[in-house]
N, CA, C, O and CB atoms as a CASP TS submission, in Angstrom:
PFRMAT TS
TARGET T0000
AUTHOR 0000-0000-0000
METHOD Language model
MODEL 1
PARENT N/A
ATOM      1  N   MET     1     -96.172  44.774 -32.685  1.00  0.00           N
ATOM      2  CA  MET     1     -95.023  44.364 -33.606  1.00  0.00           C
ATOM      3  C   MET     1     -95.448  44.306 -35.128  1.00  0.00           C
ATOM      4  O   MET     1     -96.436  43.917 -35.750  1.00  0.00           O
ATOM      5  CB  MET     1     -94.472  42.915 -33.166  1.00  0.00           C
ATOM      6  N   ARG     2     -94.255  44.866 -35.419  1.00  0.00           N
ATOM      7  CA  ARG     2     -93.820  45.614 -36.981  1.00  0.00           C
ATOM      8  C   ARG     2     -93.448  44.372 -38.029  1.00  0.00           C
ATOM      9  O   ARG     2     -92.431  43.683 -37.941  1.00  0.00           O
ATOM     10  CB  ARG     2     -92.187  46.785 -36.826  1.00  0.00           C
ATOM     11  N   ARG     3     -94.257  44.264 -38.814  1.00  0.00           N
ATOM     12  CA  ARG     3     -93.914  42.996 -39.854  1.00  0.00           C
ATOM     13  C   ARG     3     -92.649  43.336 -40.708  1.00  0.00           C
ATOM     14  O   ARG     3     -92.087  44.420 -40.546  1.00  0.00           O
ATOM     15  CB  ARG     3     -95.241  42.686 -40.986  1.00  0.00           C
ATOM     16  N   LYS     4     -92.271  42.571 -41.467  1.00  0.00           N
ATOM     17  CA  LYS     4     -90.993  42.741 -42.085  1.00  0.00           C
ATOM     18  C   LYS     4     -92.002  42.959 -43.485  1.00  0.00           C
ATOM     19  O   LYS     4     -93.053  42.343 -43.660  1.00  0.00           O
ATOM     20  CB  LYS     4     -89.663  41.313 -41.941  1.00  0.00           C
ATOM     21  N   PRO     5     -91.215  44.348 -44.767  1.00  0.00           N
ATOM     22  CA  PRO     5     -92.173  44.664 -45.333  1.00  0.00           C
ATOM     23  C   PRO     5     -92.083  43.395 -46.727  1.00  0.00           C
ATOM     24  O   PRO     5     -91.077  42.919 -47.253  1.00  0.00           O
ATOM     25  CB  PRO     5     -92.090  46.337 -45.593  1.00  0.00           C
ATOM     26  N   GLY     6     -93.295  43.173 -46.966  1.00  0.00           N
ATOM     27  CA  GLY     6     -93.225  41.889 -48.497  1.00  0.00           C
ATOM     28  C   GLY     6     -92.689  42.619 -49.934  1.00  0.00           C
ATOM     29  O   GLY     6     -92.720  43.757 -50.402  1.00  0.00           O
ATOM     30  N   ARG     7     -92.245  41.459 -50.305  1.00  0.00           N
ATOM     31  CA  ARG     7     -92.294  41.698 -52.182  1.00  0.00           C
ATOM     32  C   ARG     7     -93.615  42.430 -52.405  1.00  0.00           C
ATOM     33  O   ARG     7     -94.577  42.234 -51.663  1.00  0.00           O
ATOM     34  CB  ARG     7     -92.377  40.000 -53.291  1.00  0.00           C
ATOM     35  N   VAL     8     -93.651  43.310 -53.475  1.00  0.00           N
ATOM     36  CA  VAL     8     -94.692  44.209 -54.492  1.00  0.00           C
ATOM     37  C   VAL     8     -95.521  42.938 -54.674  1.00  0.00           C
ATOM     38  O   VAL     8     -96.651  42.771 -54.214  1.00  0.00           O
ATOM     39  CB  VAL     8     -93.987  45.026 -56.176  1.00  0.00           C
ATOM     40  N   GLY     9     -94.672  41.875 -55.557  1.00  0.00           N
ATOM     41  CA  GLY     9     -95.333  40.752 -56.387  1.00  0.00           C
ATOM     42  C   GLY     9     -95.855  39.905 -55.618  1.00  0.00           C
ATOM     43  O   GLY     9     -96.986  39.577 -55.977  1.00  0.00           O
ATOM     44  N   ASP    10     -95.484  39.418 -54.704  1.00  0.00           N
ATOM     45  CA  ASP    10     -96.457  38.629 -53.426  1.00  0.00           C
ATOM     46  C   ASP    10     -97.322  39.120 -52.746  1.00  0.00           C
ATOM     47  O   ASP    10     -98.143  38.348 -52.251  1.00  0.00           O
ATOM     48  CB  ASP    10     -95.864  38.174 -52.392  1.00  0.00           C
ATOM     49  N   ILE    11     -97.419  40.331 -52.527  1.00  0.00           N
ATOM     50  CA  ILE    11     -98.454  41.091 -52.158  1.00  0.00           C
ATOM     51  C   ILE    11     -99.754  40.952 -53.354  1.00  0.00           C
ATOM     52  O   ILE    11    -100.868  40.431 -53.297  1.00  0.00           O
ATOM     53  CB  ILE    11     -97.838  42.599 -51.961  1.00  0.00           C
ATOM     54  N   LEU    12     -99.094  41.608 -54.322  1.00  0.00           N
ATOM     55  CA  LEU    12    -100.063  41.696 -55.453  1.00  0.00           C
ATOM     56  C   LEU    12    -100.884  40.031 -55.661  1.00  0.00           C
ATOM     57  O   LEU    12    -102.088  39.825 -55.817  1.00  0.00           O
ATOM     58  CB  LEU    12     -99.062  42.222 -56.965  1.00  0.00           C
ATOM     59  N   LYS    13    -100.168  39.386 -55.619  1.00  0.00           N
ATOM     60  CA  LYS    13    -100.579  37.960 -55.712  1.00  0.00           C
ATOM     61  C   LYS    13    -101.390  37.298 -54.902  1.00  0.00           C
ATOM     62  O   LYS    13    -102.191  36.383 -55.093  1.00  0.00           O
ATOM     63  CB  LYS    13     -99.665  37.271 -55.686  1.00  0.00           C
ATOM     64  N   SER    14    -101.015  37.981 -53.838  1.00  0.00           N
ATOM     65  CA  SER    14    -101.961  37.315 -52.574  1.00  0.00           C
ATOM     66  C   SER    14    -103.152  38.403 -52.806  1.00  0.00           C
ATOM     67  O   SER    14    -104.225  37.954 -52.404  1.00  0.00           O
ATOM     68  CB  SER    14    -101.143  37.354 -50.668  1.00  0.00           C
ATOM     69  N   SER    15    -103.222  39.399 -53.219  1.00  0.00           N
ATOM     70  CA  SER    15    -104.297  40.187 -53.129  1.00  0.00           C
ATOM     71  C   SER    15    -105.354  39.599 -54.110  1.00  0.00           C
ATOM     72  O   SER    15    -106.436  39.056 -53.889  1.00  0.00           O
ATOM     73  CB  SER    15    -103.917  41.622 -53.401  1.00  0.00           C
ATOM     74  N   PHE    16    -104.664  39.895 -55.312  1.00  0.00           N
ATOM     75  CA  PHE    16    -105.477  39.153 -56.542  1.00  0.00           C
ATOM     76  C   PHE    16    -106.013  38.018 -56.407  1.00  0.00           C
ATOM     77  O   PHE    16    -107.090  37.887 -56.988  1.00  0.00           O
ATOM     78  CB  PHE    16    -104.776  38.897 -57.621  1.00  0.00           C
ATOM     79  N   GLY    17    -105.561  36.992 -55.734  1.00  0.00           N
ATOM     80  CA  GLY    17    -106.143  35.664 -55.195  1.00  0.00           C
ATOM     81  C   GLY    17    -107.328  35.985 -54.491  1.00  0.00           C
ATOM     82  O   GLY    17    -108.349  35.476 -54.954  1.00  0.00           O
ATOM     83  N   ARG    18    -107.502  36.981 -53.095  1.00  0.00           N
ATOM     84  CA  ARG    18    -108.300  36.913 -52.350  1.00  0.00           C
ATOM     85  C   ARG    18    -109.496  37.734 -53.218  1.00  0.00           C
ATOM     86  O   ARG    18    -110.686  37.636 -52.918  1.00  0.00           O
ATOM     87  CB  ARG    18    -107.785  37.353 -51.029  1.00  0.00           C
ATOM     88  N   LEU    19    -109.013  38.536 -54.308  1.00  0.00           N
ATOM     89  CA  LEU    19    -110.249  39.602 -54.660  1.00  0.00           C
ATOM     90  C   LEU    19    -110.535  38.597 -56.000  1.00  0.00           C
ATOM     91  O   LEU    19    -111.376  39.187 -56.679  1.00  0.00           O
ATOM     92  CB  LEU    19    -109.757  41.658 -55.036  1.00  0.00           C
ATOM     93  N   GLY    20    -110.283  37.717 -56.446  1.00  0.00           N
ATOM     94  CA  GLY    20    -110.859  36.586 -57.382  1.00  0.00           C
ATOM     95  C   GLY    20    -110.358  37.157 -58.816  1.00  0.00           C
ATOM     96  O   GLY    20    -110.899  36.842 -59.875  1.00  0.00           O
ATOM     97  N   VAL    21    -109.293  38.006 -58.714  1.00  0.00           N
ATOM     98  CA  VAL    21    -109.011  38.528 -59.988  1.00  0.00           C
ATOM     99  C   VAL    21    -107.995  37.404 -60.675  1.00  0.00           C
ATOM    100  O   VAL    21    -107.609  37.714 -61.802  1.00  0.00           O
ATOM    101  CB  VAL    21    -108.357  40.073 -59.846  1.00  0.00           C
ATOM    102  N   ASN    22    -107.660  36.526 -60.306  1.00  0.00           N
ATOM    103  CA  ASN    22    -106.834  35.553 -60.850  1.00  0.00           C
ATOM    104  C   ASN    22    -107.718  34.856 -61.766  1.00  0.00           C
ATOM    105  O   ASN    22    -107.324  34.676 -62.918  1.00  0.00           O
ATOM    106  CB  ASN    22    -106.186  34.656 -59.828  1.00  0.00           C
ATOM    107  N   LYS    23    -108.867  34.438 -61.404  1.00  0.00           N
ATOM    108  CA  LYS    23    -109.840  33.768 -62.074  1.00  0.00           C
ATOM    109  C   LYS    23    -110.096  34.583 -63.554  1.00  0.00           C
ATOM    110  O   LYS    23    -109.860  34.223 -64.707  1.00  0.00           O
ATOM    111  CB  LYS    23    -111.148  33.686 -61.093  1.00  0.00           C
ATOM    112  N   ARG    24    -110.708  35.895 -62.985  1.00  0.00           N
ATOM    113  CA  ARG    24    -111.264  36.455 -63.983  1.00  0.00           C
ATOM    114  C   ARG    24    -109.508  37.021 -64.998  1.00  0.00           C
ATOM    115  O   ARG    24    -109.507  37.601 -66.084  1.00  0.00           O
ATOM    116  CB  ARG    24    -112.527  37.818 -63.245  1.00  0.00           C
ATOM    117  N   LEU    25    -108.831  36.798 -64.564  1.00  0.00           N
ATOM    118  CA  LEU    25    -107.646  37.174 -65.805  1.00  0.00           C
ATOM    119  C   LEU    25    -107.333  35.561 -66.627  1.00  0.00           C
ATOM    120  O   LEU    25    -106.769  35.536 -67.721  1.00  0.00           O
ATOM    121  CB  LEU    25    -105.796  37.918 -64.883  1.00  0.00           C
ATOM    122  N   LYS    26    -107.679  34.588 -66.088  1.00  0.00           N
ATOM    123  CA  LYS    26    -107.575  33.161 -66.855  1.00  0.00           C
ATOM    124  C   LYS    26    -108.789  33.229 -67.771  1.00  0.00           C
ATOM    125  O   LYS    26    -108.597  32.898 -68.941  1.00  0.00           O
ATOM    126  CB  LYS    26    -107.651  31.716 -65.791  1.00  0.00           C
ATOM    127  N   GLU    27    -110.165  33.658 -67.363  1.00  0.00           N
ATOM    128  CA  GLU    27    -110.896  33.859 -68.303  1.00  0.00           C
ATOM    129  C   GLU    27    -111.017  34.845 -69.346  1.00  0.00           C
ATOM    130  O   GLU    27    -111.722  34.662 -70.339  1.00  0.00           O
ATOM    131  CB  GLU    27    -111.663  33.818 -67.868  1.00  0.00           C
ATOM    132  N   TYR    28    -110.229  36.062 -69.101  1.00  0.00           N
ATOM    133  CA  TYR    28    -109.929  36.841 -70.190  1.00  0.00           C
ATOM    134  C   TYR    28    -108.624  36.455 -71.293  1.00  0.00           C
ATOM    135  O   TYR    28    -108.392  37.009 -72.367  1.00  0.00           O
ATOM    136  CB  TYR    28    -109.717  38.126 -69.552  1.00  0.00           C
ATOM    137  N   MET    29    -107.994  35.509 -70.754  1.00  0.00           N
ATOM    138  CA  MET    29    -107.073  34.876 -71.575  1.00  0.00           C
ATOM    139  C   MET    29    -107.506  34.144 -72.371  1.00  0.00           C
ATOM    140  O   MET    29    -107.035  33.939 -73.490  1.00  0.00           O
ATOM    141  CB  MET    29    -106.260  34.277 -71.060  1.00  0.00           C
ATOM    142  N   VAL    30    -108.499  33.636 -71.874  1.00  0.00           N
ATOM    143  CA  VAL    30    -109.149  32.293 -72.718  1.00  0.00           C
ATOM    144  C   VAL    30    -109.791  33.403 -73.671  1.00  0.00           C
ATOM    145  O   VAL    30    -109.303  33.507 -74.796  1.00  0.00           O
ATOM    146  CB  VAL    30    -110.463  30.976 -71.760  1.00  0.00           C
ATOM    147  N   SER    31    -110.553  34.006 -73.410  1.00  0.00           N
ATOM    148  CA  SER    31    -111.256  34.729 -74.516  1.00  0.00           C
ATOM    149  C   SER    31    -110.516  35.466 -75.852  1.00  0.00           C
ATOM    150  O   SER    31    -110.981  35.794 -76.944  1.00  0.00           O
ATOM    151  CB  SER    31    -111.967  35.764 -73.808  1.00  0.00           C
ATOM    152  N   ARG    32    -108.969  35.594 -75.196  1.00  0.00           N
ATOM    153  CA  ARG    32    -108.309  36.363 -76.197  1.00  0.00           C
ATOM    154  C   ARG    32    -107.603  35.283 -77.326  1.00  0.00           C
ATOM    155  O   ARG    32    -107.265  35.630 -78.457  1.00  0.00           O
ATOM    156  CB  ARG    32    -107.181  37.361 -75.423  1.00  0.00           C
ATOM    157  N   VAL    33    -107.452  33.891 -76.771  1.00  0.00           N
ATOM    158  CA  VAL    33    -106.964  33.163 -77.905  1.00  0.00           C
ATOM    159  C   VAL    33    -108.065  32.009 -78.579  1.00  0.00           C
ATOM    160  O   VAL    33    -107.825  31.169 -79.446  1.00  0.00           O
ATOM    161  CB  VAL    33    -105.613  32.455 -77.391  1.00  0.00           C
ATOM    162  N   TRP    34    -109.453  32.304 -77.802  1.00  0.00           N
ATOM    163  CA  TRP    34    -110.434  31.251 -78.230  1.00  0.00           C
ATOM    164  C   TRP    34    -110.540  31.249 -79.859  1.00  0.00           C
ATOM    165  O   TRP    34    -110.471  30.183 -80.471  1.00  0.00           O
ATOM    166  CB  TRP    34    -111.934  31.559 -77.529  1.00  0.00           C
ATOM    167  N   ASN    35    -110.696  32.395 -80.475  1.00  0.00           N
ATOM    168  CA  ASN    35    -110.551  32.196 -82.395  1.00  0.00           C
ATOM    169  C   ASN    35    -109.765  31.354 -82.695  1.00  0.00           C
ATOM    170  O   ASN    35    -110.023  30.394 -83.422  1.00  0.00           O
ATOM    171  CB  ASN    35    -109.986  33.392 -83.343  1.00  0.00           C
ATOM    172  N   ASP    36    -108.608  31.613 -82.136  1.00  0.00           N
ATOM    173  CA  ASP    36    -107.413  30.697 -82.731  1.00  0.00           C
ATOM    174  C   ASP    36    -107.396  29.493 -82.339  1.00  0.00           C
ATOM    175  O   ASP    36    -106.972  28.722 -83.200  1.00  0.00           O
ATOM    176  CB  ASP    36    -106.117  31.105 -82.451  1.00  0.00           C
ATOM    177  N   VAL    37    -107.781  28.884 -81.086  1.00  0.00           N
ATOM    178  CA  VAL    37    -108.257  27.271 -80.563  1.00  0.00           C
ATOM    179  C   VAL    37    -109.043  26.830 -81.401  1.00  0.00           C
ATOM    180  O   VAL    37    -108.704  25.878 -82.103  1.00  0.00           O
ATOM    181  CB  VAL    37    -109.025  27.064 -79.197  1.00  0.00           C
ATOM    182  N   VAL    38    -110.478  27.514 -81.545  1.00  0.00           N
ATOM    183  CA  VAL    38    -111.575  27.028 -82.098  1.00  0.00           C
ATOM    184  C   VAL    38    -111.536  26.791 -83.694  1.00  0.00           C
ATOM    185  O   VAL    38    -111.893  25.856 -84.411  1.00  0.00           O
ATOM    186  CB  VAL    38    -112.596  27.913 -81.712  1.00  0.00           C
ATOM    187  N   GLY    39    -111.045  27.837 -83.895  1.00  0.00           N
ATOM    188  CA  GLY    39    -111.349  28.105 -85.523  1.00  0.00           C
ATOM    189  C   GLY    39    -112.728  29.318 -85.878  1.00  0.00           C
ATOM    190  O   GLY    39    -113.817  29.342 -85.303  1.00  0.00           O
ATOM    191  N   ASN    40    -112.369  30.022 -86.719  1.00  0.00           N
ATOM    192  CA  ASN    40    -113.548  31.063 -86.990  1.00  0.00           C
ATOM    193  C   ASN    40    -114.930  30.374 -87.256  1.00  0.00           C
ATOM    194  O   ASN    40    -115.928  30.991 -86.886  1.00  0.00           O
ATOM    195  CB  ASN    40    -113.200  31.993 -88.313  1.00  0.00           C
ATOM    196  N   GLU    41    -115.068  29.298 -87.791  1.00  0.00           N
ATOM    197  CA  GLU    41    -116.543  28.656 -87.820  1.00  0.00           C
ATOM    198  C   GLU    41    -117.229  28.298 -86.325  1.00  0.00           C
ATOM    199  O   GLU    41    -118.380  28.600 -86.008  1.00  0.00           O
ATOM    200  CB  GLU    41    -116.446  27.189 -88.695  1.00  0.00           C
ATOM    201  N   ILE    42    -116.305  27.620 -85.519  1.00  0.00           N
ATOM    202  CA  ILE    42    -116.736  27.775 -84.058  1.00  0.00           C
ATOM    203  C   ILE    42    -116.835  28.896 -83.313  1.00  0.00           C
ATOM    204  O   ILE    42    -117.747  29.032 -82.498  1.00  0.00           O
ATOM    205  CB  ILE    42    -116.040  27.154 -83.359  1.00  0.00           C
ATOM    206  N   ALA    43    -116.180  29.543 -83.456  1.00  0.00           N
ATOM    207  CA  ALA    43    -116.231  30.961 -82.807  1.00  0.00           C
ATOM    208  C   ALA    43    -117.313  31.642 -83.342  1.00  0.00           C
ATOM    209  O   ALA    43    -117.862  32.150 -82.364  1.00  0.00           O
ATOM    210  CB  ALA    43    -114.976  31.823 -83.023  1.00  0.00           C
ATOM    211  N   ARG    44    -118.041  31.994 -84.520  1.00  0.00           N
ATOM    212  CA  ARG    44    -119.096  32.594 -84.685  1.00  0.00           C
ATOM    213  C   ARG    44    -120.550  32.213 -84.048  1.00  0.00           C
ATOM    214  O   ARG    44    -121.607  32.843 -84.060  1.00  0.00           O
ATOM    215  CB  ARG    44    -119.095  32.610 -85.866  1.00  0.00           C
ATOM    216  N   ARG    45    -120.145  30.703 -83.381  1.00  0.00           N
ATOM    217  CA  ARG    45    -121.352  30.181 -83.004  1.00  0.00           C
ATOM    218  C   ARG    45    -121.331  29.904 -81.600  1.00  0.00           C
ATOM    219  O   ARG    45    -122.299  29.425 -81.010  1.00  0.00           O
ATOM    220  CB  ARG    45    -121.682  29.043 -83.751  1.00  0.00           C
ATOM    221  N   ALA    46    -120.320  30.175 -81.093  1.00  0.00           N
ATOM    222  CA  ALA    46    -119.751  29.999 -79.546  1.00  0.00           C
ATOM    223  C   ALA    46    -119.063  30.846 -79.030  1.00  0.00           C
ATOM    224  O   ALA    46    -118.449  31.641 -79.741  1.00  0.00           O
ATOM    225  CB  ALA    46    -118.984  28.992 -79.296  1.00  0.00           C
ATOM    226  N   ARG    47    -118.990  30.891 -77.697  1.00  0.00           N
ATOM    227  CA  ARG    47    -118.061  31.760 -76.867  1.00  0.00           C
ATOM    228  C   ARG    47    -117.851  31.441 -75.538  1.00  0.00           C
ATOM    229  O   ARG    47    -118.705  31.154 -74.700  1.00  0.00           O
ATOM    230  CB  ARG    47    -118.475  33.044 -76.834  1.00  0.00           C
ATOM    231  N   PRO    48    -116.896  31.498 -75.434  1.00  0.00           N
ATOM    232  CA  PRO    48    -116.099  31.079 -73.887  1.00  0.00           C
ATOM    233  C   PRO    48    -117.112  31.854 -72.795  1.00  0.00           C
ATOM    234  O   PRO    48    -117.660  32.933 -73.017  1.00  0.00           O
ATOM    235  CB  PRO    48    -114.133  31.843 -73.710  1.00  0.00           C
ATOM    236  N   GLY    49    -117.233  31.097 -71.621  1.00  0.00           N
ATOM    237  CA  GLY    49    -117.999  31.824 -70.464  1.00  0.00           C
ATOM    238  C   GLY    49    -117.007  31.765 -69.295  1.00  0.00           C
ATOM    239  O   GLY    49    -115.848  32.176 -69.347  1.00  0.00           O
ATOM    240  N   ARG    50    -117.591  31.216 -68.257  1.00  0.00           N
ATOM    241  CA  ARG    50    -116.889  31.248 -67.145  1.00  0.00           C
ATOM    242  C   ARG    50    -115.957  29.938 -66.947  1.00  0.00           C
ATOM    243  O   ARG    50    -116.144  28.817 -67.420  1.00  0.00           O
ATOM    244  CB  ARG    50    -117.846  31.451 -66.068  1.00  0.00           C
ATOM    245  N   LEU    51    -115.108  30.300 -66.280  1.00  0.00           N
ATOM    246  CA  LEU    51    -114.261  29.377 -65.359  1.00  0.00           C
ATOM    247  C   LEU    51    -114.588  28.727 -64.198  1.00  0.00           C
ATOM    248  O   LEU    51    -114.380  29.294 -63.126  1.00  0.00           O
ATOM    249  CB  LEU    51    -113.327  29.952 -64.966  1.00  0.00           C
ATOM    250  N   ILE    52    -115.223  27.276 -64.249  1.00  0.00           N
ATOM    251  CA  ILE    52    -115.593  27.005 -62.866  1.00  0.00           C
ATOM    252  C   ILE    52    -114.405  25.761 -62.526  1.00  0.00           C
ATOM    253  O   ILE    52    -114.092  24.855 -63.298  1.00  0.00           O
ATOM    254  CB  ILE    52    -117.394  26.494 -62.719  1.00  0.00           C
ATOM    255  N   LYS    53    -113.949  25.965 -61.380  1.00  0.00           N
ATOM    256  CA  LYS    53    -113.311  24.513 -60.843  1.00  0.00           C
ATOM    257  C   LYS    53    -112.351  24.350 -62.138  1.00  0.00           C
ATOM    258  O   LYS    53    -112.199  23.143 -62.326  1.00  0.00           O
ATOM    259  CB  LYS    53    -114.616  22.994 -60.590  1.00  0.00           C
ATOM    260  N   GLY    54    -111.751  24.999 -62.958  1.00  0.00           N
ATOM    261  CA  GLY    54    -110.863  24.501 -63.835  1.00  0.00           C
ATOM    262  C   GLY    54    -111.658  24.139 -65.497  1.00  0.00           C
ATOM    263  O   GLY    54    -111.200  23.830 -66.597  1.00  0.00           O
ATOM    264  N   LYS    55    -112.931  24.352 -65.003  1.00  0.00           N
ATOM    265  CA  LYS    55    -113.891  23.640 -66.590  1.00  0.00           C
ATOM    266  C   LYS    55    -114.841  24.881 -67.082  1.00  0.00           C
ATOM    267  O   LYS    55    -115.824  25.386 -66.540  1.00  0.00           O
ATOM    268  CB  LYS    55    -115.274  21.962 -66.138  1.00  0.00           C
ATOM    269  N   LEU    56    -114.203  25.168 -68.263  1.00  0.00           N
ATOM    270  CA  LEU    56    -114.694  26.195 -69.268  1.00  0.00           C
ATOM    271  C   LEU    56    -116.033  25.654 -69.835  1.00  0.00           C
ATOM    272  O   LEU    56    -116.280  24.666 -70.528  1.00  0.00           O
ATOM    273  CB  LEU    56    -113.593  26.450 -70.489  1.00  0.00           C
ATOM    274  N   TYR    57    -116.983  26.842 -69.196  1.00  0.00           N
ATOM    275  CA  TYR    57    -118.506  26.935 -69.494  1.00  0.00           C
ATOM    276  C   TYR    57    -118.442  27.599 -70.771  1.00  0.00           C
ATOM    277  O   TYR    57    -117.702  28.580 -70.835  1.00  0.00           O
ATOM    278  CB  TYR    57    -119.451  27.772 -68.381  1.00  0.00           C
ATOM    279  N   VAL    58    -119.105  27.234 -71.840  1.00  0.00           N
ATOM    280  CA  VAL    58    -119.581  27.884 -73.107  1.00  0.00           C
ATOM    281  C   VAL    58    -120.859  28.127 -73.777  1.00  0.00           C
ATOM    282  O   VAL    58    -121.694  27.257 -74.021  1.00  0.00           O
ATOM    283  CB  VAL    58    -119.085  27.365 -73.881  1.00  0.00           C
ATOM    284  N   THR    59    -120.950  29.357 -74.054  1.00  0.00           N
ATOM    285  CA  THR    59    -122.053  29.491 -74.504  1.00  0.00           C
ATOM    286  C   THR    59    -122.328  29.397 -76.200  1.00  0.00           C
ATOM    287  O   THR    59    -121.645  30.126 -76.919  1.00  0.00           O
ATOM    288  CB  THR    59    -122.374  30.635 -73.925  1.00  0.00           C
ATOM    289  N   VAL    60    -123.210  28.603 -76.737  1.00  0.00           N
ATOM    290  CA  VAL    60    -123.660  28.594 -78.030  1.00  0.00           C
ATOM    291  C   VAL    60    -124.882  29.160 -78.321  1.00  0.00           C
ATOM    292  O   VAL    60    -125.665  29.615 -77.486  1.00  0.00           O
ATOM    293  CB  VAL    60    -123.684  27.437 -78.453  1.00  0.00           C
ATOM    294  N   SER    61    -125.081  29.119 -79.872  1.00  0.00           N
ATOM    295  CA  SER    61    -125.808  30.065 -80.345  1.00  0.00           C
ATOM    296  C   SER    61    -127.150  29.340 -80.630  1.00  0.00           C
ATOM    297  O   SER    61    -128.245  29.898 -80.712  1.00  0.00           O
ATOM    298  CB  SER    61    -125.140  30.744 -81.507  1.00  0.00           C
ATOM    299  N   THR    62    -126.874  27.859 -80.783  1.00  0.00           N
ATOM    300  CA  THR    62    -128.129  27.113 -80.785  1.00  0.00           C
ATOM    301  C   THR    62    -127.762  25.485 -80.315  1.00  0.00           C
ATOM    302  O   THR    62    -126.638  24.995 -80.199  1.00  0.00           O
ATOM    303  CB  THR    62    -128.835  27.226 -82.390  1.00  0.00           C
ATOM    304  N   SER    63    -128.813  24.962 -80.133  1.00  0.00           N
ATOM    305  CA  SER    63    -128.577  23.276 -79.649  1.00  0.00           C
ATOM    306  C   SER    63    -127.859  22.430 -80.169  1.00  0.00           C
ATOM    307  O   SER    63    -127.101  21.855 -79.388  1.00  0.00           O
ATOM    308  CB  SER    63    -129.581  22.501 -79.681  1.00  0.00           C
ATOM    309  N   PRO    64    -127.805  22.064 -81.477  1.00  0.00           N
ATOM    310  CA  PRO    64    -127.307  21.565 -82.189  1.00  0.00           C
ATOM    311  C   PRO    64    -125.836  21.715 -82.296  1.00  0.00           C
ATOM    312  O   PRO    64    -125.031  20.865 -82.676  1.00  0.00           O
ATOM    313  CB  PRO    64    -127.913  21.780 -83.007  1.00  0.00           C
ATOM    314  N   TRP    65    -125.517  23.421 -81.741  1.00  0.00           N
ATOM    315  CA  TRP    65    -123.942  23.129 -81.757  1.00  0.00           C
ATOM    316  C   TRP    65    -123.740  23.059 -80.729  1.00  0.00           C
ATOM    317  O   TRP    65    -122.516  23.062 -80.593  1.00  0.00           O
ATOM    318  CB  TRP    65    -122.981  23.947 -82.292  1.00  0.00           C
ATOM    319  N   MET    66    -124.521  22.947 -79.258  1.00  0.00           N
ATOM    320  CA  MET    66    -124.120  22.488 -78.127  1.00  0.00           C
ATOM    321  C   MET    66    -123.652  20.965 -78.472  1.00  0.00           C
ATOM    322  O   MET    66    -122.596  20.554 -77.991  1.00  0.00           O
ATOM    323  CB  MET    66    -125.240  22.663 -77.066  1.00  0.00           C
ATOM    324  N   THR    67    -124.501  20.078 -79.363  1.00  0.00           N
ATOM    325  CA  THR    67    -124.232  18.863 -79.352  1.00  0.00           C
ATOM    326  C   THR    67    -123.031  18.833 -80.191  1.00  0.00           C
ATOM    327  O   THR    67    -122.382  17.821 -79.927  1.00  0.00           O
ATOM    328  CB  THR    67    -125.323  18.049 -79.737  1.00  0.00           C
ATOM    329  N   GLU    68    -122.550  19.464 -80.990  1.00  0.00           N
ATOM    330  CA  GLU    68    -121.364  19.219 -81.747  1.00  0.00           C
ATOM    331  C   GLU    68    -120.108  19.497 -80.932  1.00  0.00           C
ATOM    332  O   GLU    68    -119.203  18.672 -80.813  1.00  0.00           O
ATOM    333  CB  GLU    68    -121.374  20.048 -82.989  1.00  0.00           C
ATOM    334  N   LEU    69    -120.106  20.825 -80.322  1.00  0.00           N
ATOM    335  CA  LEU    69    -119.165  21.155 -79.521  1.00  0.00           C
ATOM    336  C   LEU    69    -119.051  19.932 -78.086  1.00  0.00           C
ATOM    337  O   LEU    69    -118.058  19.966 -77.360  1.00  0.00           O
ATOM    338  CB  LEU    69    -119.538  22.738 -79.150  1.00  0.00           C
ATOM    339  N   THR    70    -120.019  19.066 -77.876  1.00  0.00           N
ATOM    340  CA  THR    70    -120.061  18.120 -76.865  1.00  0.00           C
ATOM    341  C   THR    70    -118.938  17.007 -77.329  1.00  0.00           C
ATOM    342  O   THR    70    -118.154  16.429 -76.577  1.00  0.00           O
ATOM    343  CB  THR    70    -121.602  17.535 -76.687  1.00  0.00           C
ATOM    344  N   HIS    71    -119.074  16.832 -78.946  1.00  0.00           N
ATOM    345  CA  HIS    71    -118.565  15.614 -79.187  1.00  0.00           C
ATOM    346  C   HIS    71    -117.176  16.228 -79.534  1.00  0.00           C
ATOM    347  O   HIS    71    -116.216  15.459 -79.500  1.00  0.00           O
ATOM    348  CB  HIS    71    -119.359  14.682 -80.303  1.00  0.00           C
ATOM    349  N   LEU    72    -116.946  17.657 -79.896  1.00  0.00           N
ATOM    350  CA  LEU    72    -115.718  18.082 -79.885  1.00  0.00           C
ATOM    351  C   LEU    72    -114.852  18.359 -78.749  1.00  0.00           C
ATOM    352  O   LEU    72    -113.642  18.545 -78.876  1.00  0.00           O
ATOM    353  CB  LEU    72    -115.768  18.983 -80.476  1.00  0.00           C
ATOM    354  N   LYS    73    -115.539  18.388 -77.515  1.00  0.00           N
ATOM    355  CA  LYS    73    -114.584  18.946 -76.712  1.00  0.00           C
ATOM    356  C   LYS    73    -113.260  18.471 -75.981  1.00  0.00           C
ATOM    357  O   LYS    73    -112.479  19.194 -75.363  1.00  0.00           O
ATOM    358  CB  LYS    73    -115.217  19.306 -75.957  1.00  0.00           C
ATOM    359  N   GLU    74    -113.172  17.073 -76.188  1.00  0.00           N
ATOM    360  CA  GLU    74    -111.990  16.754 -76.074  1.00  0.00           C
ATOM    361  C   GLU    74    -110.931  17.026 -76.777  1.00  0.00           C
ATOM    362  O   GLU    74    -109.812  17.098 -76.268  1.00  0.00           O
ATOM    363  CB  GLU    74    -112.003  15.872 -76.015  1.00  0.00           C
ATOM    364  N   ARG    75    -111.220  17.249 -78.300  1.00  0.00           N
ATOM    365  CA  ARG    75    -109.826  17.689 -79.087  1.00  0.00           C
ATOM    366  C   ARG    75    -109.521  19.210 -78.817  1.00  0.00           C
ATOM    367  O   ARG    75    -108.437  19.774 -78.967  1.00  0.00           O
ATOM    368  CB  ARG    75    -109.966  17.475 -80.838  1.00  0.00           C
ATOM    369  N   LEU    76    -110.814  19.800 -78.350  1.00  0.00           N
ATOM    370  CA  LEU    76    -110.517  21.350 -77.927  1.00  0.00           C
ATOM    371  C   LEU    76    -109.735  21.421 -76.867  1.00  0.00           C
ATOM    372  O   LEU    76    -109.410  22.518 -76.413  1.00  0.00           O
ATOM    373  CB  LEU    76    -111.710  22.182 -77.565  1.00  0.00           C
TER
END
């Protein structure tokens, strides 16, 4: 039985989801706007990491900055 041809956009969206590309694309998009969102001072000391279940994990340069970002996370 032959299947009806699908739309390219739908096929790509489905394939990207199975391959995990959508998640990586979101992580890339976060990294592109990171400096604008957090400002230069924080951007020098913290980098966006992984997105896991909608939560962004951030890598910081020192533990005091981890504490500072913990206090700022709702605003960011």
